[in-house]
PDB file of N, CA, C and O in Angstrom:
ATOM      1  N   MET A   1     179.347  95.256 103.483  1.00  0.00           N
ATOM      2  CA  MET A   1     179.356  96.775 103.018  1.00  0.00           C
ATOM      3  C   MET A   1     180.148  96.943 101.591  1.00  0.00           C
ATOM      4  O   MET A   1     181.262  96.608 101.190  1.00  0.00           O
ATOM      5  N   ILE A   2     178.793  97.770 100.904  1.00  0.00           N
ATOM      6  CA  ILE A   2     179.561  98.359  99.522  1.00  0.00           C
ATOM      7  C   ILE A   2     179.382  99.723  99.631  1.00  0.00           C
ATOM      8  O   ILE A   2     178.582 100.293 100.373  1.00  0.00           O
ATOM      9  N   ARG A   3     180.745 100.588  98.284  1.00  0.00           N
ATOM     10  CA  ARG A   3     180.286 102.054  98.750  1.00  0.00           C
ATOM     11  C   ARG A   3     179.345 102.161  97.482  1.00  0.00           C
ATOM     12  O   ARG A   3     179.477 101.548  96.423  1.00  0.00           O
ATOM     13  N   ILE A   4     178.364 103.079  97.827  1.00  0.00           N
ATOM     14  CA  ILE A   4     177.698 103.448  96.077  1.00  0.00           C
ATOM     15  C   ILE A   4     178.552 105.059  95.729  1.00  0.00           C
ATOM     16  O   ILE A   4     178.957 105.839  96.590  1.00  0.00           O
ATOM     17  N   LEU A   5     178.636 105.198  94.509  1.00  0.00           N
ATOM     18  CA  LEU A   5     179.156 105.892  94.181  1.00  0.00           C
ATOM     19  C   LEU A   5     178.266 107.027  93.330  1.00  0.00           C
ATOM     20  O   LEU A   5     177.939 106.445  92.296  1.00  0.00           O
ATOM     21  N   TYR A   6     177.715 108.424  93.303  1.00  0.00           N
ATOM     22  CA  TYR A   6     176.123 109.053  92.511  1.00  0.00           C
ATOM     23  C   TYR A   6     177.386 109.909  91.739  1.00  0.00           C
ATOM     24  O   TYR A   6     178.433 110.139  92.343  1.00  0.00           O
ATOM     25  N   PHE A   7     177.113 110.444  90.041  1.00  0.00           N
ATOM     26  CA  PHE A   7     177.843 111.199  89.784  1.00  0.00           C
ATOM     27  C   PHE A   7     176.619 112.190  88.938  1.00  0.00           C
ATOM     28  O   PHE A   7     175.426 111.891  88.985  1.00  0.00           O
ATOM     29  N   ALA A   8     177.029 113.131  88.343  1.00  0.00           N
ATOM     30  CA  ALA A   8     176.621 113.746  87.195  1.00  0.00           C
ATOM     31  C   ALA A   8     175.037 114.247  87.987  1.00  0.00           C
ATOM     32  O   ALA A   8     174.881 113.973  89.177  1.00  0.00           O
ATOM     33  N   GLY A   9     174.242 114.777  87.427  1.00  0.00           N
ATOM     34  CA  GLY A   9     172.423 114.460  88.078  1.00  0.00           C
ATOM     35  C   GLY A   9     172.239 113.898  88.801  1.00  0.00           C
ATOM     36  O   GLY A   9     171.499 114.135  89.756  1.00  0.00           O
ATOM     37  N   LEU A  10     172.948 112.815  88.554  1.00  0.00           N
ATOM     38  CA  LEU A  10     172.286 111.364  90.219  1.00  0.00           C
ATOM     39  C   LEU A  10     172.276 112.253  91.393  1.00  0.00           C
ATOM     40  O   LEU A  10     171.374 112.713  92.094  1.00  0.00           O
ATOM     41  N   ARG A  11     174.014 112.385  91.388  1.00  0.00           N
ATOM     42  CA  ARG A  11     174.356 113.405  92.616  1.00  0.00           C
ATOM     43  C   ARG A  11     173.981 114.514  93.448  1.00  0.00           C
ATOM     44  O   ARG A  11     174.256 114.940  94.569  1.00  0.00           O
ATOM     45  N   GLU A  12     172.903 114.965  92.016  1.00  0.00           N
ATOM     46  CA  GLU A  12     172.110 116.192  92.201  1.00  0.00           C
ATOM     47  C   GLU A  12     170.882 116.342  92.673  1.00  0.00           C
ATOM     48  O   GLU A  12     170.293 117.192  93.342  1.00  0.00           O
ATOM     49  N   THR A  13     170.590 115.187  92.106  1.00  0.00           N
ATOM     50  CA  THR A  13     168.974 114.568  91.956  1.00  0.00           C
ATOM     51  C   THR A  13     168.978 114.018  93.575  1.00  0.00           C
ATOM     52  O   THR A  13     168.270 114.448  94.486  1.00  0.00           O
ATOM     53  N   PHE A  14     169.664 113.289  93.620  1.00  0.00           N
ATOM     54  CA  PHE A  14     169.967 112.010  95.411  1.00  0.00           C
ATOM     55  C   PHE A  14     170.563 113.296  96.849  1.00  0.00           C
ATOM     56  O   PHE A  14     170.471 113.230  98.074  1.00  0.00           O
ATOM     57  N   GLY A  15     171.237 114.501  95.780  1.00  0.00           N
ATOM     58  CA  GLY A  15     171.581 114.920  97.062  1.00  0.00           C
ATOM     59  C   GLY A  15     172.705 113.287  98.200  1.00  0.00           C
ATOM     60  O   GLY A  15     172.563 112.888  99.355  1.00  0.00           O
ATOM     61  N   ILE A  16     173.490 112.939  97.293  1.00  0.00           N
ATOM     62  CA  ILE A  16     174.570 112.903  97.881  1.00  0.00           C
ATOM     63  C   ILE A  16     175.363 112.605  97.204  1.00  0.00           C
ATOM     64  O   ILE A  16     175.114 112.840  96.022  1.00  0.00           O
ATOM     65  N   GLU A  17     176.904 111.858  97.544  1.00  0.00           N
ATOM     66  CA  GLU A  17     178.087 111.525  96.670  1.00  0.00           C
ATOM     67  C   GLU A  17     178.108 110.516  96.902  1.00  0.00           C
ATOM     68  O   GLU A  17     178.019 109.692  95.992  1.00  0.00           O
ATOM     69  N   VAL A  18     178.266 110.026  98.554  1.00  0.00           N
ATOM     70  CA  VAL A  18     178.363 108.488  98.434  1.00  0.00           C
ATOM     71  C   VAL A  18     177.873 108.257  99.846  1.00  0.00           C
ATOM     72  O   VAL A  18     177.557 108.917 100.836  1.00  0.00           O
ATOM     73  N   GLU A  19     177.986 106.703  99.362  1.00  0.00           N
ATOM     74  CA  GLU A  19     177.475 105.981 101.051  1.00  0.00           C
ATOM     75  C   GLU A  19     177.853 104.650 101.632  1.00  0.00           C
ATOM     76  O   GLU A  19     177.687 103.783 100.774  1.00  0.00           O
ATOM     77  N   ASP A  20     178.173 104.298 102.442  1.00  0.00           N
ATOM     78  CA  ASP A  20     178.086 103.060 102.195  1.00  0.00           C
ATOM     79  C   ASP A  20     176.984 102.209 102.925  1.00  0.00           C
ATOM     80  O   ASP A  20     176.774 102.478 104.108  1.00  0.00           O
ATOM     81  N   MET A  21     176.030 100.890 102.134  1.00  0.00           N
ATOM     82  CA  MET A  21     175.315  99.698 102.699  1.00  0.00           C
ATOM     83  C   MET A  21     175.839  98.195 102.558  1.00  0.00           C
ATOM     84  O   MET A  21     176.241  97.220 101.922  1.00  0.00           O
ATOM     85  N   ALA A  22     175.518  98.799 103.580  1.00  0.00           N
ATOM     86  CA  ALA A  22     174.966  96.732 103.722  1.00  0.00           C
ATOM     87  C   ALA A  22     173.828  96.205 103.206  1.00  0.00           C
ATOM     88  O   ALA A  22     172.674  96.503 103.512  1.00  0.00           O
ATOM     89  N   LEU A  23     174.312  95.177 102.178  1.00  0.00           N
ATOM     90  CA  LEU A  23     172.954  94.144 101.511  1.00  0.00           C
ATOM     91  C   LEU A  23     173.047  92.882 102.130  1.00  0.00           C
ATOM     92  O   LEU A  23     173.666  92.700 103.178  1.00  0.00           O
ATOM     93  N   PRO A  24     172.501  92.087 101.562  1.00  0.00           N
ATOM     94  CA  PRO A  24     172.249  90.611 101.925  1.00  0.00           C
ATOM     95  C   PRO A  24     173.047  90.027 101.230  1.00  0.00           C
ATOM     96  O   PRO A  24     172.794  90.404 100.086  1.00  0.00           O
ATOM     97  N   ALA A  25     173.987  89.231 101.197  1.00  0.00           N
ATOM     98  CA  ALA A  25     174.741  88.953 100.399  1.00  0.00           C
ATOM     99  C   ALA A  25     173.764  87.487  99.973  1.00  0.00           C
ATOM    100  O   ALA A  25     173.009  86.798 100.658  1.00  0.00           O
ATOM    101  N   PRO A  26     174.354  87.370  97.942  1.00  0.00           N
ATOM    102  CA  PRO A  26     175.337  87.790  98.060  1.00  0.00           C
ATOM    103  C   PRO A  26     174.280  89.073  96.341  1.00  0.00           C
ATOM    104  O   PRO A  26     173.719  88.519  95.396  1.00  0.00           O
ATOM    105  N   PRO A  27     174.328  90.121  96.448  1.00  0.00           N
ATOM    106  CA  PRO A  27     173.477  90.752  96.017  1.00  0.00           C
ATOM    107  C   PRO A  27     173.601  90.373  94.733  1.00  0.00           C
ATOM    108  O   PRO A  27     174.226  89.388  94.341  1.00  0.00           O
ATOM    109  N   THR A  28     172.825  91.391  93.866  1.00  0.00           N
ATOM    110  CA  THR A  28     173.141  91.547  92.583  1.00  0.00           C
ATOM    111  C   THR A  28     173.234  93.047  92.395  1.00  0.00           C
ATOM    112  O   THR A  28     173.143  93.862  93.313  1.00  0.00           O
ATOM    113  N   VAL A  29     173.384  93.274  91.385  1.00  0.00           N
ATOM    114  CA  VAL A  29     173.283  95.030  91.131  1.00  0.00           C
ATOM    115  C   VAL A  29     172.134  95.380  90.790  1.00  0.00           C
ATOM    116  O   VAL A  29     171.806  96.565  90.849  1.00  0.00           O
ATOM    117  N   THR A  30     171.035  94.118  90.231  1.00  0.00           N
ATOM    118  CA  THR A  30     169.060  94.636  90.512  1.00  0.00           C
ATOM    119  C   THR A  30     169.318  94.782  91.606  1.00  0.00           C
ATOM    120  O   THR A  30     169.559  95.901  92.058  1.00  0.00           O
ATOM    121  N   GLN A  31     169.345  93.400  92.527  1.00  0.00           N
ATOM    122  CA  GLN A  31     169.098  93.731  93.923  1.00  0.00           C
ATOM    123  C   GLN A  31     169.020  95.052  94.748  1.00  0.00           C
ATOM    124  O   GLN A  31     168.273  95.523  95.606  1.00  0.00           O
ATOM    125  N   LEU A  32     170.370  95.498  93.948  1.00  0.00           N
ATOM    126  CA  LEU A  32     170.608  97.252  95.032  1.00  0.00           C
ATOM    127  C   LEU A  32     170.144  98.149  94.314  1.00  0.00           C
ATOM    128  O   LEU A  32     169.924  99.216  94.886  1.00  0.00           O
ATOM    129  N   ILE A  33     169.864  98.066  92.985  1.00  0.00           N
ATOM    130  CA  ILE A  33     169.086  98.665  92.648  1.00  0.00           C
ATOM    131  C   ILE A  33     167.380  98.961  92.794  1.00  0.00           C
ATOM    132  O   ILE A  33     166.974 100.085  92.499  1.00  0.00           O
ATOM    133  N   ASP A  34     166.576  98.089  93.180  1.00  0.00           N
ATOM    134  CA  ASP A  34     165.447  97.494  93.931  1.00  0.00           C
ATOM    135  C   ASP A  34     165.568  98.231  95.494  1.00  0.00           C
ATOM    136  O   ASP A  34     164.733  98.856  96.147  1.00  0.00           O
ATOM    137  N   GLN A  35     166.990  97.862  95.778  1.00  0.00           N
ATOM    138  CA  GLN A  35     166.427  98.658  97.120  1.00  0.00           C
ATOM    139  C   GLN A  35     166.589  99.933  97.310  1.00  0.00           C
ATOM    140  O   GLN A  35     166.050 100.565  98.219  1.00  0.00           O
ATOM    141  N   LEU A  36     167.411 100.437  96.388  1.00  0.00           N
ATOM    142  CA  LEU A  36     167.776 102.401  96.038  1.00  0.00           C
ATOM    143  C   LEU A  36     165.771 102.455  95.924  1.00  0.00           C
ATOM    144  O   LEU A  36     165.013 102.616  96.881  1.00  0.00           O
ATOM    145  N   ARG A  37     165.437 102.292  94.683  1.00  0.00           N
ATOM    146  CA  ARG A  37     163.546 102.502  94.024  1.00  0.00           C
ATOM    147  C   ARG A  37     162.555 102.233  95.777  1.00  0.00           C
ATOM    148  O   ARG A  37     161.624 102.919  96.199  1.00  0.00           O
ATOM    149  N   GLN A  38     163.124 101.177  96.352  1.00  0.00           N
ATOM    150  CA  GLN A  38     162.894 101.426  98.036  1.00  0.00           C
ATOM    151  C   GLN A  38     161.999 102.616  98.260  1.00  0.00           C
ATOM    152  O   GLN A  38     160.775 102.732  98.310  1.00  0.00           O
ATOM    153  N   ARG A  39     163.275 103.697  98.410  1.00  0.00           N
ATOM    154  CA  ARG A  39     163.334 104.915  99.311  1.00  0.00           C
ATOM    155  C   ARG A  39     162.127 106.034  98.580  1.00  0.00           C
ATOM    156  O   ARG A  39     161.807 107.129  99.042  1.00  0.00           O
ATOM    157  N   GLY A  40     161.677 105.482  97.511  1.00  0.00           N
ATOM    158  CA  GLY A  40     160.753 106.540  97.458  1.00  0.00           C
ATOM    159  C   GLY A  40     161.348 107.712  96.146  1.00  0.00           C
ATOM    160  O   GLY A  40     162.528 107.801  95.805  1.00  0.00           O
ATOM    161  N   THR A  41     160.414 108.374  95.677  1.00  0.00           N
ATOM    162  CA  THR A  41     160.493 109.606  94.848  1.00  0.00           C
ATOM    163  C   THR A  41     162.363 110.258  95.596  1.00  0.00           C
ATOM    164  O   THR A  41     162.673 110.150  96.782  1.00  0.00           O
ATOM    165  N   PRO A  42     163.103 110.756  94.705  1.00  0.00           N
ATOM    166  CA  PRO A  42     163.429 110.298  93.658  1.00  0.00           C
ATOM    167  C   PRO A  42     164.038 109.157  93.334  1.00  0.00           C
ATOM    168  O   PRO A  42     163.917 108.776  92.170  1.00  0.00           O
ATOM    169  N   TRP A  43     164.640 108.542  94.057  1.00  0.00           N
ATOM    170  CA  TRP A  43     164.808 107.732  93.916  1.00  0.00           C
ATOM    171  C   TRP A  43     164.222 105.854  92.496  1.00  0.00           C
ATOM    172  O   TRP A  43     164.836 105.075  91.767  1.00  0.00           O
ATOM    173  N   SER A  44     162.901 106.063  92.882  1.00  0.00           N
ATOM    174  CA  SER A  44     162.170 104.843  92.551  1.00  0.00           C
ATOM    175  C   SER A  44     162.436 105.751  90.726  1.00  0.00           C
ATOM    176  O   SER A  44     163.021 105.281  89.750  1.00  0.00           O
ATOM    177  N   ASP A  45     161.746 107.128  90.862  1.00  0.00           N
ATOM    178  CA  ASP A  45     161.930 108.029  89.340  1.00  0.00           C
ATOM    179  C   ASP A  45     163.283 108.204  88.324  1.00  0.00           C
ATOM    180  O   ASP A  45     163.458 108.330  87.113  1.00  0.00           O
ATOM    181  N   SER A  46     164.009 108.146  89.362  1.00  0.00           N
ATOM    182  CA  SER A  46     165.490 107.797  88.395  1.00  0.00           C
ATOM    183  C   SER A  46     166.249 106.725  88.135  1.00  0.00           C
ATOM    184  O   SER A  46     167.131 106.657  87.278  1.00  0.00           O
ATOM    185  N   LEU A  47     166.015 106.156  88.640  1.00  0.00           N
ATOM    186  CA  LEU A  47     166.436 104.433  88.383  1.00  0.00           C
ATOM    187  C   LEU A  47     165.448 103.799  88.049  1.00  0.00           C
ATOM    188  O   LEU A  47     165.069 103.045  88.945  1.00  0.00           O
ATOM    189  N   ALA A  48     164.677 103.760  86.871  1.00  0.00           N
ATOM    190  CA  ALA A  48     163.614 103.793  86.991  1.00  0.00           C
ATOM    191  C   ALA A  48     163.675 102.856  85.474  1.00  0.00           C
ATOM    192  O   ALA A  48     164.105 103.243  84.388  1.00  0.00           O
ATOM    193  N   PRO A  49     163.174 101.707  85.775  1.00  0.00           N
ATOM    194  CA  PRO A  49     163.543 100.793  84.050  1.00  0.00           C
ATOM    195  C   PRO A  49     163.256 102.134  83.065  1.00  0.00           C
ATOM    196  O   PRO A  49     162.563 103.101  83.383  1.00  0.00           O
ATOM    197  N   GLY A  50     164.197 101.881  81.378  1.00  0.00           N
ATOM    198  CA  GLY A  50     163.667 102.419  81.057  1.00  0.00           C
ATOM    199  C   GLY A  50     164.242 104.452  81.138  1.00  0.00           C
ATOM    200  O   GLY A  50     163.918 105.431  80.465  1.00  0.00           O
ATOM    201  N   ARG A  51     165.043 104.279  82.138  1.00  0.00           N
ATOM    202  CA  ARG A  51     165.373 106.186  82.147  1.00  0.00           C
ATOM    203  C   ARG A  51     167.276 105.538  81.727  1.00  0.00           C
ATOM    204  O   ARG A  51     167.890 104.482  81.882  1.00  0.00           O
ATOM    205  N   ARG A  52     167.571 106.878  81.167  1.00  0.00           N
ATOM    206  CA  ARG A  52     169.230 106.723  81.538  1.00  0.00           C
ATOM    207  C   ARG A  52     169.761 106.702  81.938  1.00  0.00           C
ATOM    208  O   ARG A  52     169.600 107.666  82.686  1.00  0.00           O
ATOM    209  N   TRP A  53     171.135 105.955  82.344  1.00  0.00           N
ATOM    210  CA  TRP A  53     171.540 105.823  83.387  1.00  0.00           C
ATOM    211  C   TRP A  53     173.167 104.365  83.400  1.00  0.00           C
ATOM    212  O   TRP A  53     173.158 103.141  83.274  1.00  0.00           O
ATOM    213  N   ARG A  54     173.571 104.728  83.478  1.00  0.00           N
ATOM    214  CA  ARG A  54     175.301 103.007  83.482  1.00  0.00           C
ATOM    215  C   ARG A  54     175.496 102.968  84.619  1.00  0.00           C
ATOM    216  O   ARG A  54     175.188 103.774  85.497  1.00  0.00           O
ATOM    217  N   VAL A  55     176.049 101.974  84.672  1.00  0.00           N
ATOM    218  CA  VAL A  55     176.226 101.331  85.935  1.00  0.00           C
ATOM    219  C   VAL A  55     177.523 101.004  85.853  1.00  0.00           C
ATOM    220  O   VAL A  55     177.655  99.989  85.168  1.00  0.00           O
ATOM    221  N   ALA A  56     178.876 101.568  86.393  1.00  0.00           N
ATOM    222  CA  ALA A  56     180.506 100.598  86.802  1.00  0.00           C
ATOM    223  C   ALA A  56     180.743  99.801  88.251  1.00  0.00           C
ATOM    224  O   ALA A  56     180.535 100.412  89.299  1.00  0.00           O
ATOM    225  N   VAL A  57     181.140  98.561  88.264  1.00  0.00           N
ATOM    226  CA  VAL A  57     181.731  97.888  89.374  1.00  0.00           C
ATOM    227  C   VAL A  57     182.712  97.629  89.578  1.00  0.00           C
ATOM    228  O   VAL A  57     183.351  96.856  88.863  1.00  0.00           O
ATOM    229  N   ASN A  58     183.207  98.232  90.712  1.00  0.00           N
ATOM    230  CA  ASN A  58     184.619  98.391  90.800  1.00  0.00           C
ATOM    231  C   ASN A  58     185.652  98.982  89.409  1.00  0.00           C
ATOM    232  O   ASN A  58     186.707  98.351  89.356  1.00  0.00           O
ATOM    233  N   HIS A  59     185.507 100.066  88.310  1.00  0.00           N
ATOM    234  CA  HIS A  59     185.936 101.168  87.890  1.00  0.00           C
ATOM    235  C   HIS A  59     185.433 100.189  86.220  1.00  0.00           C
ATOM    236  O   HIS A  59     185.744 100.547  85.084  1.00  0.00           O
ATOM    237  N   GLU A  60     184.641  98.988  86.582  1.00  0.00           N
ATOM    238  CA  GLU A  60     184.565  98.754  84.888  1.00  0.00           C
ATOM    239  C   GLU A  60     183.131  98.511  84.890  1.00  0.00           C
ATOM    240  O   GLU A  60     182.603  98.263  85.974  1.00  0.00           O
ATOM    241  N   MET A  61     182.296  98.552  83.640  1.00  0.00           N
ATOM    242  CA  MET A  61     180.619  98.605  82.867  1.00  0.00           C
ATOM    243  C   MET A  61     180.182  97.474  83.371  1.00  0.00           C
ATOM    244  O   MET A  61     180.713  96.412  83.046  1.00  0.00           O
ATOM    245  N   SER A  62     178.862  97.543  84.483  1.00  0.00           N
ATOM    246  CA  SER A  62     178.673  95.842  84.735  1.00  0.00           C
ATOM    247  C   SER A  62     177.695  95.843  83.997  1.00  0.00           C
ATOM    248  O   SER A  62     177.151  96.846  83.536  1.00  0.00           O
ATOM    249  N   PRO A  63     177.328  94.499  83.786  1.00  0.00           N
ATOM    250  CA  PRO A  63     175.347  94.093  83.612  1.00  0.00           C
ATOM    251  C   PRO A  63     175.326  94.062  85.245  1.00  0.00           C
ATOM    252  O   PRO A  63     176.153  94.274  86.132  1.00  0.00           O
ATOM    253  N   LEU A  64     173.540  93.577  85.163  1.00  0.00           N
ATOM    254  CA  LEU A  64     172.585  94.666  86.328  1.00  0.00           C
ATOM    255  C   LEU A  64     172.280  92.891  86.670  1.00  0.00           C
ATOM    256  O   LEU A  64     171.330  92.488  87.340  1.00  0.00           O
ATOM    257  N   ASP A  65     173.698  91.707  85.807  1.00  0.00           N
ATOM    258  CA  ASP A  65     172.670  90.432  87.062  1.00  0.00           C
ATOM    259  C   ASP A  65     174.418  89.792  88.031  1.00  0.00           C
ATOM    260  O   ASP A  65     174.749  88.782  88.652  1.00  0.00           O
ATOM    261  N   GLN A  66     175.189  91.338  87.562  1.00  0.00           N
ATOM    262  CA  GLN A  66     176.355  90.916  88.399  1.00  0.00           C
ATOM    263  C   GLN A  66     176.628  90.878  90.222  1.00  0.00           C
ATOM    264  O   GLN A  66     176.581  91.965  90.797  1.00  0.00           O
ATOM    265  N   VAL A  67     176.797  90.103  90.730  1.00  0.00           N
ATOM    266  CA  VAL A  67     176.727  89.468  92.064  1.00  0.00           C
ATOM    267  C   VAL A  67     178.073  90.737  92.567  1.00  0.00           C
ATOM    268  O   VAL A  67     179.132  90.826  91.946  1.00  0.00           O
ATOM    269  N   LEU A  68     177.794  91.432  93.532  1.00  0.00           N
ATOM    270  CA  LEU A  68     178.579  92.163  94.124  1.00  0.00           C
ATOM    271  C   LEU A  68     178.585  91.714  95.498  1.00  0.00           C
ATOM    272  O   LEU A  68     177.545  91.550  96.136  1.00  0.00           O
ATOM    273  N   ALA A  69     180.170  91.438  96.136  1.00  0.00           N
ATOM    274  CA  ALA A  69     181.281  91.246  97.079  1.00  0.00           C
ATOM    275  C   ALA A  69     181.453  92.519  98.306  1.00  0.00           C
ATOM    276  O   ALA A  69     181.411  93.749  98.296  1.00  0.00           O
ATOM    277  N   ASP A  70     181.581  91.871  98.926  1.00  0.00           N
ATOM    278  CA  ASP A  70     181.932  93.010  99.852  1.00  0.00           C
ATOM    279  C   ASP A  70     182.824  93.724 100.332  1.00  0.00           C
ATOM    280  O   ASP A  70     183.705  93.247 101.048  1.00  0.00           O
ATOM    281  N   GLY A  71     182.744  95.220  99.971  1.00  0.00           N
ATOM    282  CA  GLY A  71     183.814  96.004  99.411  1.00  0.00           C
ATOM    283  C   GLY A  71     184.077  96.285  98.386  1.00  0.00           C
ATOM    284  O   GLY A  71     185.233  96.621  98.127  1.00  0.00           O
ATOM    285  N   ASP A  72     182.863  96.244  97.192  1.00  0.00           N
ATOM    286  CA  ASP A  72     183.155  96.390  96.192  1.00  0.00           C
ATOM    287  C   ASP A  72     182.665  98.437  96.031  1.00  0.00           C
ATOM    288  O   ASP A  72     182.504  99.394  96.789  1.00  0.00           O
ATOM    289  N   GLU A  73     182.616  98.164  94.685  1.00  0.00           N
ATOM    290  CA  GLU A  73     182.178 100.304  95.008  1.00  0.00           C
ATOM    291  C   GLU A  73     181.456 100.232  93.772  1.00  0.00           C
ATOM    292  O   GLU A  73     181.786  99.412  92.916  1.00  0.00           O
ATOM    293  N   VAL A  74     180.360 101.136  93.585  1.00  0.00           N
ATOM    294  CA  VAL A  74     178.852 100.467  92.854  1.00  0.00           C
ATOM    295  C   VAL A  74     179.009 101.553  91.853  1.00  0.00           C
ATOM    296  O   VAL A  74     178.078 101.137  91.164  1.00  0.00           O
ATOM    297  N   ALA A  75     179.445 102.681  91.152  1.00  0.00           N
ATOM    298  CA  ALA A  75     179.406 104.164  90.603  1.00  0.00           C
ATOM    299  C   ALA A  75     177.596 104.000  89.075  1.00  0.00           C
ATOM    300  O   ALA A  75     177.251 103.185  88.220  1.00  0.00           O
ATOM    301  N   PHE A  76     176.963 105.584  89.721  1.00  0.00           N
ATOM    302  CA  PHE A  76     175.434 105.405  88.627  1.00  0.00           C
ATOM    303  C   PHE A  76     175.965 106.579  88.684  1.00  0.00           C
ATOM    304  O   PHE A  76     176.265 107.281  89.650  1.00  0.00           O
ATOM    305  N   PHE A  77     176.088 106.792  87.189  1.00  0.00           N
ATOM    306  CA  PHE A  77     176.014 108.017  86.156  1.00  0.00           C
ATOM    307  C   PHE A  77     175.310 107.571  85.113  1.00  0.00           C
ATOM    308  O   PHE A  77     174.907 106.441  84.836  1.00  0.00           O
ATOM    309  N   PRO A  78     175.177 108.961  84.380  1.00  0.00           N
ATOM    310  CA  PRO A  78     174.443 109.371  83.282  1.00  0.00           C
ATOM    311  C   PRO A  78     175.014 108.692  82.129  1.00  0.00           C
ATOM    312  O   PRO A  78     176.074 108.265  82.589  1.00  0.00           O
ATOM    313  N   PRO A  79     174.951 108.291  80.776  1.00  0.00           N
ATOM    314  CA  PRO A  79     175.592 107.645  79.921  1.00  0.00           C
ATOM    315  C   PRO A  79     176.206 109.130  79.086  1.00  0.00           C
ATOM    316  O   PRO A  79     175.626 110.208  78.953  1.00  0.00           O
ATOM    317  N   VAL A  80     177.513 108.735  78.630  1.00  0.00           N
ATOM    318  CA  VAL A  80     178.712 109.688  78.345  1.00  0.00           C
ATOM    319  C   VAL A  80     178.780 110.186  77.656  1.00  0.00           C
ATOM    320  O   VAL A  80     178.056 109.427  77.011  1.00  0.00           O
ATOM    321  N   THR A  81     179.123 111.316  76.611  1.00  0.00           N
ATOM    322  CA  THR A  81     178.818 111.660  75.726  1.00  0.00           C
ATOM    323  C   THR A  81     180.135 112.651  74.986  1.00  0.00           C
ATOM    324  O   THR A  81     180.375 113.818  75.296  1.00  0.00           O
ATOM    325  N   GLY A  82     180.973 111.726  73.813  1.00  0.00           N
ATOM    326  CA  GLY A  82     182.059 113.509  73.973  1.00  0.00           C
ATOM    327  C   GLY A  82     181.794 113.707  72.443  1.00  0.00           C
ATOM    328  O   GLY A  82     180.919 113.171  71.763  1.00  0.00           O
ATOM    329  N   GLY A  83     182.797 114.642  72.045  1.00  0.00           N
ATOM    330  CA  GLY A  83     183.340 115.078  70.066  1.00  0.00           C
ATOM    331  C   GLY A  83     184.737 115.503  70.531  1.00  0.00           C
ATOM    332  O   GLY A  83     185.568 115.894  69.711  1.00  0.00           O
TER     333      GLY A  83
END
């Protein structure tokens, strides 16, 4: 089981802040994204290739090929800018 967190515009678009999901082991971040896209709109639109969003696993920026483990926390959020 992994915990998925959605922040900012993604949280508003999906209408959910956090969810727990069981995935086949060992999944990668890409496989998780593919599964979320299969939910249809707005998931497929918001997580489409070329859209701007970031992903972190256990509070660290993550590549899409990172393998997930039971108990991991995956966070999706838009890029952040500041000044």
